[in-house]
N, C-alpha and C positions, 0 to 999 in steps of 0.2 A: 623629782624637787623636793628640797628641803629646807626647811626655815630652823635658823637660830635666832633666841634672843641674847643679847649682850646688855648686862646691866652695869650700868653704872651707877653711883652712890648720889647722884643729884636727888632734891627731894619731891621732884616731878614723878619720881615714881614710885609714890608712897601708896597711891591707890590703884596700883596694879597688882593684883592677887596672884603670885606665883605659881601656886598650884595649877591656876588656869592657863599658866603659860607651856607648861608641860603638857598639856594634851594636843598643843599643835607644833611643838618643835624642842630641840635642845636649848638648855639654857646656860650662859657664860657668865660668870660674874667676878667679883674684886674683893679683895680683904677682908671685912669684917663680916660681908654677907654671910659667911660659913657660920657665923652664931646663931644664926636663926632660920636657915636654908641650907641644902646641900645642892647646890648647883650640877649640871652635868661637869663642867669645866672650873676651875677656881683659880686665880691668879693672885699674888701679891709679889711685889719687888720689894717694898721696904722691908729692911733685915727684921726689925721688932717682931712685927706682926706675922711676916714670913716665917720667923723660926717658932714665935709661940703655936702658928698653925699645924706647923712639925711635929713640935713637941706635945701637940695634945692628940697624936695620933690621927687626925683627919686625913692626912696625906697618904696613908696607907689602906684606908678604906677607899678613899675618893681620888679622882684625877686632878692633881694641884700642880702647879707650875711656879718656879721662881727662879731667879737668877742665880743662886747661889744653894742649889740643894744639899741638905744634911745626909751624910752618906748613912743608911740604914732606915730612915725614915718615911721613903714612900714618895719624895717631890719628884717631879719631872724639870730638866732644863728647859728655860723658855727658847723658843727658835731664835739661832744665833741671828739671822737676819733683823731682829726685833730686840736683840740683846737690851740694848739700853733704852728702850721705849719704859713708859709707864704703864700699869698694870691694867687700864682699861683700853689703851690701842694695842695692847697683847692679847687680850682677850678676844678683840674683835680679829686679830690676825689668826689666831686660833680656829674661829669660827671658819676663817677662809680657808684655813689649811686643812681642815675638815670635809671641804668641798659642799658646803652648803649653799645654795643657790640663791635664800634671801637672808639677808641680815638685818634685824631690827635693834636698834639700838635705843633703851629704854635709861632716862636717868644721865644721860651724856648731856647735862644743863649747859658746862662749859661757862657759868657764869655765876655772879652772886645771886643771892634771893633778894626780894624786893627792899628791904631795907639795906642793901649793900653790905652783907654778913655773907661769913662762910657758908657755903652752900652744898651739906652733905648730911643724909641722914642720921651718920654716926657721930654727928660732932658733940662733942661733951662725954665722949665716953673714951675707953684705954686707946691711946695711939692715935688720937684725933685730936683737932684742934676744939676750942669752944666755940658754939654757936654765934659768940659776939664777935668772932676774930674777923679780920681783913679777910677778904676771899683770897684763893690761893692763884696764883697767876696761871693762866689758862693756854697760854702761846703755845707751850711745847705741846701739850695735849693736842690742841688744834695742827700743829705741824705733824705729828706722827699720825694722829686719824685722817689726813688727806694722805698722805703717802701709803697707808695701809689700804685706804679706799682704792687709789691711783693704781696699786700694785695687781688689784684685781678687779679691771674693768668688766668682767661678764657676772660678776656675782652682782645683785640689785640691794642696796642699802637703804632702808628706811629709818628716817631719825623721827623718833616721837617727840613733839614738842608739846609740852606743858605748860602751867602759868609761869614756872621759874627758870625754862629754858631759853637761852641767849641765843639770840640770830646771829649766827656767824655766816656773813657773807661768804666768805673763800669756801665752807662747806657747800653753801646754795650753790655754786657753779660747778659742781662736779656732776658729768653727767650721768653718774650709775646712782646717784644717790637723790633720794626724795624726801620731803618733810609731810609728815601727817600729827595731824593734831590728836591729842590724848584722848578724847570724847571718842572721835570716829574711828581710833585703834581699839578701844575698850569696847565698841558695840560689834566690832567685826570679830574679836576675840569672846566675848560673850555669846554671840549668834554663831558661832564657829562658820564664817565666813570668809571668804580669801582676802589675805592683807593686802 
């Protein structure tokens, strides 16, 4: 039994020390995460940032997926069945395809922060909206996440809930997904307990 941690870029994951997660499983991440941390698998679907990642040389040294790999720069093509999906759901699908038995979802806030503004830890940086911008519509992400989770009924999904994590009713109805509050999750990680 193995665990994967899939990182969305919602602000709820800011208190999680990513190097601590490495002791417990593989890490999958998205987009600008590569600026500060190299996960086991990185996904970027938006062309500008995917191009930057490839041209930086990152994909030659690390496992990186995108929709349009640039020949000779090391990137891999996203799985065909999830080709049109966004980066986060694709990262989740890759954790499933890598046959992890438990997949923890951190920073998949899927909603605005408390002041109804854009919820992303990379707000105000290159390729991202300003922190004062209106929230991104999350309906497509939710549908895609539901499909991926439903495609893998034998995998246990754990969605980590922080102060800025939206309550998504349709996710709560999935039989193989449970919610765990961030404080409990951090205690488990720090004390090396089962998730």
